[in-house]
C-alpha positions in Angstrom: 0.1 0.3 0.1 1.2 3.4 -1.0 0.9 6.3 1.2 1.3 10.2 0.7 1.6 10.5 -3.2 -0.8 11.9 -5.9 2.3 13.6 -7.9 4.9 11.9 -10.0 6.7 8.8 -8.2 10.1 8.0 -8.7 11.3 4.4 -7.8 15.3 3.7 -7.6 16.8 0.8 -8.3 19.2 0.9 -5.3 21.6 -1.6 -6.2 22.0 -0.5 -9.7 23.1 3.2 -8.4 25.1 2.7 -5.7 27.0 -0.2 -7.7 27.3 2.9 -10.1 28.4 5.2 -7.2 31.0 2.4 -6.1 32.7 2.2 -9.1 32.1 6.2 -10.0 33.5 7.8 -6.6 37.4 7.1 -5.8 37.7 4.4 -3.2 39.9 7.7 -1.2 36.5 8.6 0.1 36.8 7.3 3.6 35.0 7.9 6.9 37.4 9.0 10.0 38.4 5.3 10.6 39.6 4.4 7.2 36.3 2.8 5.9 35.3 3.8 2.4 32.3 5.1 1.9 32.4 6.0 -1.7 29.1 3.9 -2.4 27.0 5.8 0.1 28.3 9.3 -0.5 27.7 9.0 -4.1 24.4 7.6 -3.9 23.5 10.6 -1.8 24.8 12.8 -4.5 22.6 10.7 -7.1 19.2 11.4 -4.9 20.3 14.7 -4.1 20.6 15.3 -8.3 17.6 13.5 -8.9 15.6 15.4 -6.7 16.8 18.8 -8.4 16.4 18.0 -11.6 13.2 15.8 -11.7 11.3 17.4 -8.8 9.4 14.0 -7.6 6.3 14.0 -5.4 7.5 10.7 -4.1 10.4 8.7 -3.6 11.2 4.9 -3.1 14.4 3.0 -2.8 13.4 -0.3 -4.2 16.0 -3.2 -2.9 16.9 -6.3 -3.5 15.8 -8.6 -0.9 16.6 -11.6 -2.8 18.4 -10.9 -6.3 18.4 -14.7 -7.4 14.6 -15.8 -6.5 14.6 -19.6 -6.0 11.4 -19.3 -8.1 12.9 -18.3 -10.8 16.1 -20.5 -10.6 13.4 -23.2 -10.4 11.9 -22.5 -13.9 15.4 -21.4 -15.5 18.6 -23.0 -13.3 20.9 -20.5 -15.8 19.3 -17.9 -13.8 22.1 -15.7 -12.8 24.1 -18.7 -12.0 27.4 -17.2 -13.3 27.0 -14.0 -10.9 27.1 -17.0 -8.0 30.5 -16.8 -6.0 32.3 -19.8 -5.1 31.0 -20.2 -1.6 30.6 -23.6 1.2 29.5 -26.6 0.1 26.7 -25.8 2.4 26.9 -22.2 1.9 24.0 -20.0 0.3 24.0 -18.6 -2.8 26.4 -15.3 -2.6 26.4 -12.8 -5.7 30.0 -11.7 -6.1 30.5 -7.7 -5.0 33.5 -6.0 -4.2 34.6 -6.6 -0.7 35.0 -2.7 0.2 31.5 -2.5 -1.0 29.2 -5.2 0.8 29.8 -3.2 4.4 28.6 0.4 2.9 25.2 -1.5 2.0 23.9 -1.6 5.8 25.3 2.3 6.1 22.9 3.0 3.0 20.5 2.0 4.7 20.6 2.9 8.0 21.0 6.5 6.4 18.5 6.3 4.2 15.7 5.1 7.4 17.0 7.7 9.1 16.3 10.4 6.4 12.9 9.2 5.8 13.2 7.8 2.3 11.0 4.9 2.1 13.2 2.0 1.5 11.2 -1.0 -0.1 12.5 -4.7 -0.1 10.3 -7.9 0.2 11.8 -11.1 0.6 11.3 -13.5 -2.3 11.4 -10.7 -5.0 13.9 -8.5 -6.9 14.0 -5.1 -6.7 12.5 -5.1 -10.2 9.5 -6.4 -9.3 9.0 -4.2 -6.0 9.4 -1.7 -9.1 7.2 -3.7 -11.4 4.2 -3.6 -8.0 4.8 -0.1 -7.2 4.1 1.0 -10.7 1.3 -0.7 -11.5 -0.2 0.4 -8.5 0.6 4.1 -9.4 -1.9 6.7 -9.6 0.0 9.3 -11.4 3.4 9.2 -13.7 6.2 7.6 -12.7 10.1 7.9 -13.1 12.1 4.4 -12.9 15.9 5.8 -12.4 18.0 2.1 -13.0 20.6 0.8 -15.3 18.8 -2.3 -15.7 17.4 -2.5 -19.0 14.8 -4.9 -18.2 12.9 -2.3 -16.6 12.2 -0.7 -20.2 9.3 -3.6 -20.1 7.6 -1.3 -18.3 8.0 2.0 -20.1 3.8 3.6 -20.8 3.2 6.4 -22.3 -0.6 6.3 -22.0 0.5 6.3 -18.0 3.2 8.2 -17.9 5.9 5.5 -17.0 9.3 6.3 -18.2 12.8 4.8 -17.7 15.7 7.5 -16.6 18.8 5.3 -17.6 22.1 6.7 -16.3 24.5 7.3 -19.1 27.2 9.3 -17.2 26.2 9.4 -13.4 23.0 10.8 -13.1 23.5 14.2 -14.6 23.0 12.6 -17.8 20.2 10.3 -18.2 18.5 8.5 -21.4 14.9 9.0 -21.1 13.3 6.2 -22.2 9.5 6.5 -23.8 8.0 4.1 -26.1 9.1 6.4 -29.2 13.0 6.0 -27.9 11.9 2.3 -27.8 10.5 1.8 -31.1 13.6 3.6 -32.1 16.2 1.2 -30.7 14.4 -1.9 -30.5 11.3 -1.6 -32.7 9.1 -2.6 -29.9 7.1 -0.5 -27.0 7.4 -1.4 -23.2 5.0 -4.0 -23.7 6.9 -5.7 -26.6 10.6 -5.3 -25.0 10.2 -8.4 -22.2 9.2 -10.4 -25.4 12.2 -9.5 -27.2 14.9 -9.7 -24.2 13.6 -13.4 -24.0 13.9 -14.3 -27.6 16.9 -12.9 -28.1 18.5 -13.9 -24.8 20.7 -12.1 -22.1 23.9 -13.6 -21.1 24.0 -11.2 -18.2 21.0 -12.8 -16.4 22.1 -16.6 -17.8 19.0 -16.5 -20.2 20.1 -18.3 -23.6 16.9 -16.9 -25.6 16.5 -19.0 -28.5 19.3 -20.3 -30.6 20.0 -18.2 -34.1 17.4 -15.5 -32.8 19.1 -12.5 -32.3 17.6 -8.7 -31.2 16.9 -7.7 -34.8 15.4 -11.2 -35.7 13.4 -11.1 -32.7 11.8 -7.5 -33.5 11.2 -8.6 -36.7 9.4 -11.2 -35.5 7.1 -9.7 -33.1 6.1 -6.7 -35.8 5.0 -9.9 -38.1 3.3 -11.9 -35.4 2.5 -9.2 -32.5 3.8 -11.3 -29.1 5.5 -14.2 -27.9 2.3 -16.3 -28.1 1.4 -14.9 -31.6 5.3 -16.8 -32.8 4.5 -19.9 -31.0 1.4 -20.4 -32.8 3.5 -19.5 -36.0 5.5 -22.4 -35.3 2.3 -24.5 -36.0 1.2 -22.6 -38.8 2.6 -24.0 -42.4 1.1 -20.7 -43.7 2.8 -18.5 -41.1 6.3 -16.7 -43.0 8.9 -18.3 -41.0 11.8 -19.6 -42.4 12.3 -23.6 -42.0 15.8 -22.9 -39.6 13.6 -20.2 -37.4 10.6 -22.9 -37.3 12.8 -25.6 -36.3 14.6 -23.2 -33.5 11.3 -21.9 -32.2 10.0 -25.3 -32.2 12.8 -26.9 -30.3 12.9 -24.0 -27.6 9.6 -24.6 -26.6 10.3 -25.8 -23.2 12.4 -22.9 -22.7 9.6 -20.2 -24.3 7.2 -21.7 -22.3 8.8 -21.0 -18.7 10.9 -18.0 -19.5 8.1 -15.1 -19.9 7.2 -16.1 -15.7 11.3 -15.4 -15.7 12.2 -12.5 -17.8 8.7 -10.1 -16.7 9.0 -8.3 -13.4 6.1 -9.3 -11.1 3.1 -7.1 -10.2 2.0 -8.7 -7.4 4.8 -8.3 -4.7 2.8 -7.8 -0.9 4.6 -4.5 -0.3 4.3 -3.0 3.2 2.5 0.1 3.8 4.7 2.9 3.6 4.7 6.6 3.2 6.3 7.4 -0.4 6.2 10.9 0.1 9.3 12.8 -0.6 10.4 14.2 3.2 11.0 17.6 4.1 12.8 16.8 6.7 14.7 13.8 8.5 12.5 11.2 10.1 15.3 10.7 12.7 17.5 13.6 13.0 19.6 12.8 16.1 19.9 9.2 14.5 21.3 11.0 10.8 23.7 13.0 12.7 25.7 10.4 14.7 25.9 8.4 10.9 26.9 11.9 9.3 29.5 11.8 12.3 30.7 8.3 12.5 30.9 8.0 8.5 32.1 11.4 7.5 29.2 11.9 5.1 29.5 15.5 4.9 28.7 17.6 1.9 27.1 14.8 0.3 24.2 14.4 2.9 24.4 18.2 3.8 23.5 18.9 0.3 20.8 16.5 0.0 19.2 17.9 3.2 19.2 21.0 1.9 17.4 20.0 -1.4 15.0 18.1 0.7 13.9 21.5 2.0 15.2 20.0 6.2 17.7 21.1 8.5 21.2 20.3 8.6 21.8 16.9 10.5 
C-alpha cells in the first residue's frame, strides 16, 4: 500500500545506483576510521541530483531482498548462475560483489531510514519486482531510475511511466519512452520482455532462442504481434517463418513456456504499507547526525538535506 503521493513517483533501483556510485566515486573517499564510503556518498549525491532535476513528489528506494529468487531459478536454472560466488558447499548463494562495497550497504540503509526515504525490499523478490508492483499501483506518472534495461518493459506513455537510464552518473540520463524504444528496438514497452527472452541475455543467464538475435526477434514480433503469436506461427505452415526459424523455435518450446515468468517483472509483490512522500525533514535527526559523524558523510548529506528542504543534521 502506498501513502503520501498523488503526483510523480520516482522509483530507484537502489543496487544499480550504488554499484554505479561505487565505481564512479574514488575509494579514497573514506570515513574518519578509514572505511571506504564512496558508494554511500555517491548514492546521496545521485539522489540529490535526481530530486533537484526531476522534482518527484514521492521517492522509494527499491531493494533486492533476494537478487536470485528460487522461483526463477526453478524455472531456468541458469538464471544469474554465473554471478554466484564460490562459497562453501553447504553455504547459500551469494552474488559476487567488491569486498569494500558490501559493508557499505547497511550504512546506506541506515541513512535512508533516518532520512525518511521509503526503502522497500520484499523477501523472495528482486528490486525489479518491487518497482513493477509500485508502478502498477501508482495513481500518477512514474520515473524509474535504473541501469537495468530489463525495466524497459514497464515503459508506458499512456500512464506516464518512463525509465531514466544513467549514461554518466545521474546528471546525464537517457529518457526512455515508447518512441525511444521503437526507434532503438522496434518494440514498445509491452513488447520488450518478449524481445529480451527471445534474444537472451548472458548477463542474466538467459539462453534465448539459438539463432534468434535482437533484429530477428524484433521482426518476428512485428510480424506476429507477441510471443504467443510467434509460438502459434510455428504450428501454422502458412506463417512466414524460415525453416531454420521454425525448427529453432520449435526446439525452444520448453524454454519459451517458462521464460516469460522469469523475464517479466512481478506486479503482485506484497508491498508493506509505506509513506512514499518525499521527506521534508529527517525522520530521525539524532540518528542521522550520528551517522553523518561516524561515517564522514559531510557535504554529500548536507546538500541532500538542503534539497529536501530539511534542516542540517
